[in-house]
C-alpha positions in Angstrom: 23.5 -13.9 -5.2 24.7 -15.4 -8.0 22.2 -18.4 -7.9 19.1 -17.0 -7.3 19.7 -14.6 -10.6 20.6 -17.4 -13.1 17.5 -18.7 -12.7 13.9 -18.3 -14.3 11.9 -18.5 -11.2 13.4 -19.4 -7.3 11.7 -20.2 -4.1 11.9 -18.8 -0.7 14.2 -21.8 0.7 13.4 -22.2 4.0 16.4 -23.4 5.0 18.0 -20.8 4.9 15.6 -18.7 7.0 18.3 -16.2 8.2 18.9 -12.9 8.7 21.3 -13.1 6.4 19.4 -15.0 3.6 16.7 -12.3 4.2 18.2 -9.5 4.1 19.9 -10.5 0.1 16.3 -11.7 -1.2 15.6 -8.2 0.2 18.2 -7.0 -1.5 17.6 -8.2 -5.0 13.7 -7.3 -5.1 15.2 -3.8 -4.4 17.0 -3.9 -7.3 14.5 -5.1 -9.3 16.9 -8.5 -9.8 13.7 -10.6 -8.4 9.7 -9.7 -8.4 7.3 -11.6 -6.0 5.5 -14.0 -8.3 3.4 -15.8 -4.9 3.9 -15.3 -1.5 6.8 -17.9 -1.7 8.3 -17.9 -5.6 9.9 -15.5 -7.6 10.5 -14.4 -11.5 13.6 -13.1 -11.9 15.6 -10.4 -14.4 17.0 -13.1 -16.7 12.4 -14.2 -17.1 11.5 -10.6 -17.2 13.8 -9.4 -20.4 13.3 -13.1 -21.9 9.0 -12.1 -22.3 10.2 -8.7 -22.9 9.9 -6.9 -19.5 12.9 -4.6 -19.0 14.3 -3.0 -15.6 13.0 0.6 -17.2 9.3 -1.1 -17.8 9.6 -1.6 -13.9 10.9 1.8 -13.2 8.2 4.0 -15.4 5.6 2.0 -14.7 6.2 3.6 -10.7 6.5 6.7 -12.6 2.5 6.0 -14.1 1.4 5.3 -10.7 3.3 8.9 -8.9 2.3 11.0 -11.6 -1.8 10.0 -11.0 -1.4 9.7 -7.2 -2.0 12.5 -5.0 1.3 14.1 -2.7 0.7 12.4 0.7 -2.2 9.8 -0.5 -2.7 6.6 0.4 -3.2 3.9 -2.6 -4.1 0.0 -2.3 -3.8 -2.6 -5.1 -7.6 -1.9 -5.5 -7.5 2.2 -5.6 -4.9 2.0 -8.6 -6.0 -0.7 -10.6 -7.3 1.5 -13.7 -3.5 2.9 -13.5 -2.3 -0.6 -13.6 -4.2 -1.7 -16.4 -2.9 1.5 -18.6 0.8 0.0 -18.2 3.0 -1.7 -20.4 3.8 -4.6 -18.4 0.0 -5.7 -17.9 -0.5 -7.6 -20.6 1.4 -10.1 -19.3 -1.2 -11.1 -16.6 0.4 -11.1 -13.6 -1.2 -11.6 -10.2 -1.6 -7.9 -8.4 1.3 -9.5 -6.1 3.3 -8.8 -8.9 2.6 -5.3 -9.0 2.6 -5.2 -5.3 6.2 -6.7 -4.7 6.8 -4.3 -7.6 5.3 -1.4 -5.5 6.7 -2.0 -2.2 10.2 -2.4 -2.5 10.7 1.0 -4.3 12.5 3.5 -2.1 9.7 6.3 -2.9 7.3 4.2 -1.5 5.9 3.1 1.9 4.5 0.5 3.3 2.5 -1.1 5.9 -0.9 -3.9 6.7 -4.1 -2.2 7.4 -7.2 -4.9 7.2 -4.8 -7.8 6.2 -4.4 -5.5 2.8 -1.2 -3.7 2.4 -1.6 0.2 2.4 0.9 2.6 0.1 2.3 6.2 0.7 4.9 8.0 -2.1 6.8 9.1 0.5 10.4 9.5 2.0 8.7 9.2 5.9 9.7 6.0 7.4 7.8 4.0 9.9 4.4 4.8 8.6 1.6 3.3 10.6 -1.2 1.2 9.6 -3.8 4.3 11.3 -2.1 6.8 10.0 -4.9 6.3 6.7 -7.5 7.1 9.0 -5.3 10.2 10.0 -5.0 11.3 7.1 -8.6 11.1 6.0 -9.9 12.9 8.9 -7.4 15.7 7.9 -8.9 16.4 5.0 -12.9 16.7 6.5 -14.2 17.9 10.0 -15.0 14.1 10.6 -16.7 11.4 9.0 -19.8 9.4 10.5 -19.1 5.4 11.6 -20.9 4.7 7.6 -19.7 6.7 5.8 -16.0 5.4 6.8 -17.2 2.3 6.0 -17.9 3.1 2.4 -14.9 5.3 2.0 -12.5 2.1 2.5 -14.9 -0.5 0.7 -15.2 1.6 -2.1 -11.8 3.6 -2.7 -10.1 1.2 -1.1 -11.7 -2.5 -1.3 -10.4 -2.4 2.7 -13.5 -3.7 4.7 -13.5 -2.7 8.3 -16.4 -3.0 11.2 -17.8 -0.3 13.5 -16.2 -1.6 16.0 -12.3 -1.7 14.5 -12.9 2.2 13.4 -14.0 2.9 17.0 -10.9 1.1 18.7 -8.7 3.2 16.4 -10.1 6.3 17.3 -9.5 5.3 21.4 -5.6 4.1 20.2 -5.0 7.3 18.4 -6.5 9.5 20.3 -9.1 11.0 18.2 -12.6 12.4 19.0 -15.7 10.7 19.0 -19.1 12.3 19.4 -21.5 9.6 20.4 -24.6 11.0 19.7 -23.4 12.4 16.0 -21.6 9.0 15.7 -18.8 11.0 13.6 -14.8 10.5 14.4 -13.1 13.7 14.3 -9.1 14.2 14.4 -9.6 16.0 17.6 -12.3 17.7 19.5 -11.1 21.2 18.3 -12.4 19.5 14.6 -15.8 18.6 16.0 -15.7 22.7 17.9 -15.3 24.0 14.3 -18.3 22.2 12.4 -20.6 23.1 14.9 -19.5 26.8 14.9 -19.1 26.9 11.4 -22.5 25.7 10.7 -24.0 28.5 13.2 
């Protein structure tokens, strides 16, 4: 661990690709001793402090995001881009993977991959599933037309998703799809409620 943190940068070494090695790297990431700057390269706390980024600034960054996100709301880097730009560390010009690494290493945040994008949520719930994001959206509203869901994912989250993928998720999660309305509901009861509330 000292060997890693005493350098300015550290690159992942495939020769040491063991569970212990990966566990050490994960621990260093969680403690913000190292932060990813690309898929296989890290910047160390030593270098970050040299350029004026302290651990306090990193924790302040996480708190800034937390204060501007609703409780139990899913988000992506795309959806919080305007908040990131308000942070003290934004002026250093890091790529997205740097901010993503900070956030997913926090014990306040749960994350998973969805359509090749990292989705995150401030939650103590463990092991969130990639389809939880859609279920969360359906809890907010009585059903969505497929095309509306596609637009929401692009506009709000920067996630591209195809119609067939949404239908597949609907089947996997036992959601209710109404073919005539071309809408997905959380369940059939939600559809009933929409129908009879509008009578």
